[in-house]
C-alpha positions as CSV (number, residue, x, y, z in Angstrom):
1,M,-27.7,10.0,4.5
2,S,-24.5,11.2,2.8
3,I,-22.3,14.2,2.6
4,L,-22.7,17.1,0.2
5,L,-25.1,15.2,-2.2
6,S,-28.6,13.9,-2.0
7,K,-31.3,12.6,-4.5
8,D,-32.6,16.2,-4.6
9,T,-29.2,17.8,-5.5
10,T,-29.4,20.0,-8.6
11,F,-26.4,21.1,-10.6
12,I,-25.2,22.5,-13.9
13,V,-22.3,21.7,-16.1
14,Q,-20.1,24.7,-17.1
15,G,-18.5,24.1,-20.4
16,I,-21.1,21.5,-21.2
17,T,-20.6,21.5,-25.0
18,G,-17.0,20.3,-24.7
19,R,-16.3,16.7,-25.7
20,E,-15.3,15.6,-22.1
21,A,-18.3,17.5,-20.7
22,V,-20.8,15.9,-23.1
23,N,-19.7,12.4,-22.0
24,L,-19.6,13.4,-18.3
25,T,-23.2,14.8,-18.6
26,K,-24.5,11.6,-20.1
27,E,-22.8,9.5,-17.4
28,C,-24.3,11.6,-14.6
29,L,-27.8,11.6,-16.1
30,D,-27.7,7.9,-16.6
31,Y,-26.8,7.5,-13.0
32,G,-29.9,9.5,-12.0
33,S,-28.3,12.8,-11.2
34,R,-30.3,16.0,-11.7
35,I,-28.5,18.2,-14.2
36,V,-30.8,21.2,-14.7
37,G,-28.7,23.2,-17.2
38,G,-25.4,23.7,-18.9
39,V,-23.4,26.8,-19.7
40,T,-21.3,27.6,-22.7
41,P,-21.1,31.3,-23.8
42,G,-22.6,31.7,-27.3
43,R,-24.4,28.3,-27.3
44,K,-27.7,29.3,-25.7
45,G,-30.7,27.4,-27.1
46,R,-28.8,24.2,-27.7
47,E,-29.3,20.9,-25.8
48,V,-26.8,18.3,-24.6
49,H,-28.6,15.0,-23.9
50,G,-31.8,16.9,-23.3
51,V,-30.1,19.4,-20.9
52,P,-30.7,23.1,-22.0
53,V,-27.6,25.2,-22.6
54,F,-27.3,28.8,-21.6
55,D,-24.8,31.6,-22.2
56,T,-24.5,32.4,-18.4
57,V,-25.0,30.9,-15.0
58,E,-27.5,33.6,-14.3
59,Q,-29.6,32.5,-17.2
60,A,-29.5,28.9,-16.0
61,V,-30.6,29.9,-12.5
62,A,-33.4,32.0,-13.9
63,H,-34.6,29.2,-16.1
64,H,-34.6,26.8,-13.2
65,G,-36.7,29.2,-11.2
66,G,-34.7,29.0,-8.0
67,P,-31.3,28.2,-6.4
68,I,-29.1,25.6,-8.0
69,D,-27.0,23.5,-5.6
70,G,-23.9,22.7,-7.6
71,S,-21.8,23.1,-10.7
72,V,-19.4,20.8,-12.5
73,I,-16.8,23.0,-14.1
74,T,-14.9,21.6,-17.1
75,V,-13.6,24.6,-19.0
76,P,-10.1,25.5,-20.2
77,P,-7.6,26.4,-17.5
78,A,-7.5,30.1,-18.5
79,F,-11.2,30.5,-18.0
80,T,-11.8,28.3,-14.9
81,K,-11.4,31.1,-12.4
82,D,-14.0,33.2,-14.1
83,A,-16.4,30.2,-14.3
84,A,-16.0,29.5,-10.6
85,L,-16.5,33.2,-9.6
86,E,-19.6,33.3,-11.8
87,A,-21.0,30.2,-10.1
88,N,-20.3,31.7,-6.6
89,E,-21.9,35.0,-7.5
90,N,-25.1,33.2,-8.5
91,G,-25.5,31.4,-5.3
92,I,-24.0,28.0,-6.2
93,K,-22.5,26.4,-3.1
94,L,-20.8,23.2,-4.4
95,L,-18.2,23.4,-7.1
96,V,-16.6,20.3,-8.6
97,I,-13.7,21.5,-10.7
98,V,-12.5,18.9,-13.2
99,T,-10.1,21.1,-15.1
100,E,-6.3,20.5,-14.5
101,R,-3.3,22.7,-15.0
102,I,-5.0,25.8,-13.6
103,P,-2.5,28.5,-12.5
104,R,-1.9,28.2,-8.7
105,R,-2.7,31.9,-8.2
106,D,-6.1,31.4,-9.8
107,V,-6.8,28.3,-7.6
108,A,-5.9,30.3,-4.5
109,Q,-8.3,33.1,-5.5
110,M,-11.1,30.6,-6.2
111,V,-10.7,28.9,-2.9
112,E,-10.6,32.3,-1.0
113,L,-13.8,33.6,-2.7
114,A,-15.6,30.3,-2.1
115,E,-14.8,30.5,1.6
116,M,-16.1,34.1,1.6
117,R,-19.4,32.9,-0.1
118,G,-19.8,29.9,2.2
119,A,-19.2,27.6,-0.8
120,R,-17.3,24.3,-1.0
121,I,-14.9,23.4,-3.9
122,I,-13.9,19.9,-4.7
123,G,-10.8,19.8,-6.9
124,P,-9.4,21.1,-9.2
125,N,-8.0,18.2,-11.2
126,C,-10.5,15.8,-9.7
127,L,-13.2,13.3,-10.8
128,G,-15.8,14.6,-8.3
129,L,-17.9,12.7,-5.8
130,I,-20.5,10.0,-5.6
131,V,-23.2,8.8,-3.3
132,P,-23.9,5.2,-4.4
133,E,-27.3,4.7,-6.0
134,V,-28.2,8.3,-5.3
135,C,-26.2,10.9,-7.2
136,K,-22.8,11.6,-8.8
137,M,-21.1,14.8,-9.8
138,G,-18.2,14.5,-12.2
139,G,-16.7,11.6,-14.0
140,I,-16.1,9.5,-10.9
141,G,-16.8,5.8,-11.6
142,G,-17.1,6.4,-15.4
143,P,-20.3,5.2,-17.1
144,A,-23.3,4.5,-14.9
145,K,-23.1,0.7,-15.3
146,D,-19.4,0.7,-14.3
147,A,-20.1,3.1,-11.4
148,A,-22.9,0.7,-10.2
149,K,-20.4,-2.2,-10.1
150,A,-17.7,-0.3,-8.1
151,Y,-19.9,1.7,-5.8
152,A,-22.5,0.0,-3.6
153,P,-24.1,1.7,-0.6
154,G,-22.5,1.0,2.7
155,P,-20.9,2.6,5.8
156,V,-17.5,3.6,4.6
157,G,-16.5,7.0,3.4
158,V,-13.7,7.3,0.9
159,M,-11.4,10.2,0.2
160,S,-8.5,10.2,-2.3
161,R,-6.2,12.5,-4.2
162,S,-6.2,10.0,-7.0
163,G,-9.4,9.7,-9.0
164,G,-8.5,6.2,-10.2
165,M,-7.7,5.1,-6.6
166,T,-11.0,6.5,-5.4
167,T,-12.7,3.9,-7.6
168,E,-10.2,1.1,-6.8
169,I,-10.6,1.5,-3.1
170,S,-14.4,1.8,-3.3
171,S,-14.5,-1.3,-5.5
172,S,-12.5,-3.3,-3.0
173,L,-15.0,-2.3,-0.2
174,T,-17.9,-3.2,-2.4
175,Q,-16.5,-6.6,-3.4
176,A,-15.9,-7.3,0.3
177,G,-19.6,-6.6,1.1
178,L,-18.9,-3.3,3.0
179,G,-19.9,-0.6,0.5
180,V,-19.5,3.1,0.5
181,S,-21.4,6.0,2.0
182,T,-19.8,8.8,0.0
183,A,-16.6,8.8,-2.1
184,V,-14.8,12.0,-2.9
185,S,-11.9,12.5,-5.4
186,I,-10.4,15.6,-3.9
187,G,-7.8,16.3,-6.6
188,G,-4.1,15.8,-7.0
189,D,-2.9,19.4,-7.4
190,A,-0.7,21.2,-4.9
191,I,-3.5,23.6,-4.0
192,I,-7.1,22.2,-3.8
193,G,-10.4,23.4,-2.4
194,S,-11.1,20.6,0.2
195,T,-8.5,18.6,2.1
196,Y,-9.1,15.5,4.1
197,A,-9.3,17.4,7.4
198,E,-11.8,19.9,5.9
199,L,-14.1,17.1,4.7
200,M,-14.0,15.2,8.0
201,P,-16.7,17.3,9.7
202,Y,-19.1,16.3,7.0
203,F,-18.4,12.6,7.4
204,E,-18.4,13.0,11.2
205,A,-22.0,14.4,11.0
206,D,-23.2,11.6,8.7
207,E,-25.0,8.8,10.5
208,Q,-24.4,6.4,7.6
209,T,-20.7,6.7,7.7
210,Q,-19.1,4.5,10.3
211,A,-15.5,4.4,9.0
212,I,-13.2,6.2,6.6
213,V,-10.6,5.1,4.1
214,I,-8.1,7.6,2.6
215,Y,-5.4,7.3,-0.1
216,T,-2.1,8.6,0.9
217,E,1.3,9.0,-0.8
218,P,4.7,10.7,-0.1
219,G,4.6,14.5,-0.3
220,G,2.2,17.2,1.0
221,R,0.9,18.0,4.5
222,M,-2.7,16.8,4.3
223,E,-2.1,13.7,6.4
224,A,-0.5,15.7,9.1
225,Q,-3.6,18.0,9.1
226,L,-5.9,15.0,9.2
227,A,-4.0,13.4,12.1
228,A,-4.1,16.7,14.1
229,W,-7.9,17.0,13.4
230,V,-8.6,13.5,14.5
231,K,-6.8,14.1,17.8
232,E,-8.2,17.5,18.4
233,H,-11.8,16.5,17.8
234,D,-11.6,13.0,19.2
235,S,-13.2,11.6,16.0
236,R,-15.7,8.9,16.4
237,L,-14.7,7.4,13.0
238,P,-12.1,4.7,12.7
239,I,-9.8,5.5,9.7
240,V,-7.7,3.3,7.5
241,A,-5.1,4.8,5.2
242,F,-3.7,3.1,2.1
243,M,-0.1,4.2,1.6
244,A,1.2,4.1,-2.0
245,G,4.7,4.9,-3.1
246,K,6.7,3.9,0.0
247,F,9.5,3.0,-2.4
248,M,10.1,6.8,-2.8
249,D,11.8,6.7,0.6
250,D,14.6,4.5,-0.8
251,E,18.0,6.3,-1.1
252,E,18.2,6.0,-4.9
253,M,14.8,7.7,-5.3
254,K,15.5,10.8,-3.3
255,G,15.1,14.0,-5.2
256,M,12.8,12.4,-7.8
257,S,9.1,13.3,-8.1
258,F,6.2,11.1,-9.2
259,G,2.5,11.5,-10.0
260,H,0.5,14.2,-8.4
261,A,1.7,17.7,-7.6
262,G,1.1,16.8,-4.0
263,T,3.8,14.1,-4.1
264,I,6.7,16.7,-4.1
265,V,8.7,15.7,-1.0
266,E,10.1,18.8,0.5
267,G,11.7,17.3,3.6
268,K,11.8,14.4,6.0
269,E,8.2,15.2,7.3
270,D,6.8,14.5,3.8
271,T,8.3,11.0,3.5
272,A,6.2,7.9,3.6
273,T,7.9,6.6,6.7
274,E,7.2,9.8,8.6
275,K,3.6,9.9,7.4
276,I,3.0,6.4,8.5
277,A,4.4,7.1,12.0
278,R,2.3,10.3,12.3
279,L,-0.9,8.6,11.1
280,E,-0.5,5.6,13.4
281,A,0.2,7.9,16.3
282,A,-3.3,9.3,15.7
283,G,-4.8,5.8,15.8
284,I,-5.1,5.6,12.0
285,R,-4.3,2.1,10.6
286,V,-1.9,2.2,7.5
287,V,-1.9,-0.6,4.9
288,E,0.3,-0.9,1.9
289,R,-1.8,-3.1,-0.4
290,I,-5.3,-2.5,-1.6
291,D,-6.4,-6.0,-0.8
292,E,-5.6,-5.3,2.9
293,I,-8.1,-2.5,3.1
294,P,-11.4,-4.4,3.6
295,D,-10.1,-6.6,6.5
296,A,-8.5,-3.5,8.1
297,V,-11.8,-1.7,8.0
298,K,-13.7,-4.7,9.3
299,Q,-11.3,-4.9,12.2
300,K,-11.7,-1.2,13.0
301,L,-15.5,-1.5,12.9
302,E,-15.4,-4.5,15.2
303,V,-13.3,-2.6,17.7
304,A,-15.6,0.4,17.5
305,A,-18.7,-1.7,18.0
């Protein structure tokens, strides 16, 4: 089992003829993912690594002869909203938006329409998601041979705002013999399509997933939402949080911003110290070094057993 993806998942790549998309397409195909088409206006009739290219999503769906499950969107920021709306209008239910620097108003509109259409957005500004040895959508894990090293099948779900940290955390779990059920790079922008709390029901329903690891940092309210969700739903899943950037609580760092858009610290509630206290109050173990993650997960699993 897994969340959102399976070996039968089909998807297209919008913006497939761009340089980044060409590499991403090859990586996903090499991993065994089922890319059934690509879309770049004006490029119909071409192929990218054997994948047929169409002018519109509608053409891609018609060529496939039935519904397509997902789309990886990697088009310039000014055109991303239109690409997402086009995918939604053609019945695509899972959108992985790689593009960064999309205007916030556009992102808000994309998320609202996706909710109206019963679709799920991962991103924007993300690397996508992966089910080890099954399927990957997006650049997560890099080339197939590297993804295979970092992501082995196992019982631990991973969610992270940082694409790089998604792989670092998963690699630590793989090296420790634990492995990963599904890993999701949710995106580092201030507005995103799927927060930790919004993805928790998927993991909760997945029999393979027996624990969760999240990446957290100062700024944003996602951890507060997650802590509230865990308490409200009496989650069966033990959670370990890796806290990066605690140094931002130091007096000399106040007023400075680092990294993701989500790291903007607007008040005391957004500080690392407050987040740690809130997470631990919800029964979520917080560690401050990556090498502490596997042992913390194993301890949680032993207690849960």
